[in-house]
N, C-alpha and C positions, 0 to 999 in steps of 0.2 A: 571312558568313565562321563557317565551323565551329570551334568551341572547340577540338576537337583538332587541327585542321591548324595552328591559330594557337600551341598548345602546342609542338608540333613545331617549328615556326617558331622560337620563341624557344629551343628547346634547341638549335639549330643555329649554331654559332659563325660561320658565314658570313652569318648572317641578324638581326644585333642591330640595324640601323640602315637603316630602309627609308623610302624615299621613295614616298608615294602621290600619283598623277597621273593626270588625265583625258587623252584624246586631244585633244578640242577643246572650246572653252567653249560653254556653253549659258545660256539665261537663269536657269535654277535653280540654278546651282551645279556642273553636271556629276556630282553623286553623289559626287566624291572627298572634299569635306569629311566627308560623312556616314560614307565609308567610312573616312576617317582616324580620326574620332571614336570609331567603332563598333571598330575595330581595337585602339585606344589603351585604350578603355575595356574591351575584353574580355582584354586583356593584364594590365591592371591587377587584374582581378577573379582572374585566374590567378595571383595573388600574385608578379608581376613588376613591379617598381618602374619605371614607364613614362613617358617624357618625350615631350610632343606638342608639335611646334614648327609656328607657322604660318608657312611661308616663301612664302605667296602674296602678295607684295608689291603686287599689283594689285588683288586683289579678296578682302583677307582676310575669314574668316567664322568662324575657331575661337572666337574671343572671343564671337560672338554664342551660339554652340552650348552654350558652358559658364558664359554671364552674367559674364564677367570684363571688364575694360577692355581697350582695344586697346593702350593705351601705360600703363606702359613695357612693351617687349617685344624682340623679337629685334633690329629695328635699332638700339634704345637701347644693346644689349649691344655690338653691332659696334662703335658709334661711342662707346664707355665713357662713356655717359651715363647709365647704370645698372647695379648689380651683378648677378650671375646671380640672387641671392636676391630682389631687388628686381622682377624681371623674369618669375619664375617663379610661377605659381599654383597651391597645391595644392587638391586636388578633395577637401573634407571628405567628401563621401558616398561616397567609394571609400578612405576611412580614409588619405588622402593618398597612395595608392600611383601616382596619377594626378596629373602634374605638366604645367599648361599653360603655355605661353610663346607670347603673342599676337605679332603681327606687330609691333606698336610703329608709330612713324609711319612713313609710306611715303616711300621714297627717290624723287628724281626720275628715276634711271636704274636701275631695277631689275636688269636682266641684268647689269651691270657691278658693282652693289652686291654680287650674289649670288655673282659669278666672283671677288670680291677675297679676297686671303689673311687678310684680318681675319674675314670673314664665316665662311671655312671654320673659322678657329680659334675663333671664337664658337661655332660649331656643334658642334665637338670638346667644348670645355669644357661646353657644355649637356648633351651626351649622356652626359659622365662622371657625371651626378649620378643616372643610372639604370642599369637593366639592359637595357632596349631602348627605342629611339627611334624614333618615327613623325614622319615630315616631310609635313605638307600642302603641296605645291607646286603652281605654277600649271599650266594644261593643257600638254601638249607642243606644240600647234599652236595657234596660228602662232609664239608667242615663244619664246626660247631659254632662259629663266630655268632650267628644270628640268635641262636638259643641263649646265648649269654646275655642278650639284649632283651629276649621276650619276656621274661618276667617282671621287667619294671617299665612296660612301656602298655598304653591302652589298648592297643591290638595290632595284630599282623595282617596284611593284605599280602596274599599270595599271587605270585604269576605263573599261570601255567601254560606250555607252549604245546599245543594241540598236536603239533608233529614229532615232538621229541621227547616228551615227558610220559613216561608209562604209570599206568594206574598203581602199579605196586610202590613207585617212588612216590607217588602223591600219597598214599596210605602210610608209608614209613615216615614221610616227612610230617604228616599231620599228627601221628603218634608221639614223634618226637617232641613237637611243639605242645601237645597236651600234657606230655610227662615235664617239660620244662615250665608249665603253668601258664602259658601263653593264651589269649584270646584270639581266634581268628575271626576277623570281621568281614571277610569277603575274598573273593578271587577275581582275578582278570585273566581271561581265555584269550590267547595269542595263537598266531599261525594257522587260523581256521581258514580253510580253502571254500570260497564259495562257488557254489556250482552254477555253471551257464545257464541263463533263462532262455527257453525257447521264444 
């Protein structure tokens, strides 16, 4: 992701609140978490106070990327088991311009949990702490978790694995996002094999 493109995104009022999701799950985590972490880090380096929320309540990985604890986190805020301050982890190496909110304890029914009004309210309250919010969300297929988020965020950035994601899966995911009222603001293509130069 180019820094100038990120800065342009941050300056657009319609793109302050972005979900990052892959099309389908892969054994190595789809690249979506790496993309989320890189985007959030670049925004923080561009002097935007950035909130990175792990909303993958099935296979959370953000806490591992930044060496934080998994709990308390997002689910604890939703359930009023911890405060915003207790669940937010400022990253010292980025002058605390990046704040990470891990997943917290995993609920038994992630889709209904994410679709609940209390989850939406907690997301808004966390986002209010910064200038720009990145949400690391579950893959779009086969679960519906991300679609529950899609209608109340500024946009969705999708991660497509060139070696694993089929065109049919991309078409299905995009159709479902449109049906959910989501705005796709871009895509990140990963897994592209570079040909050897002569």
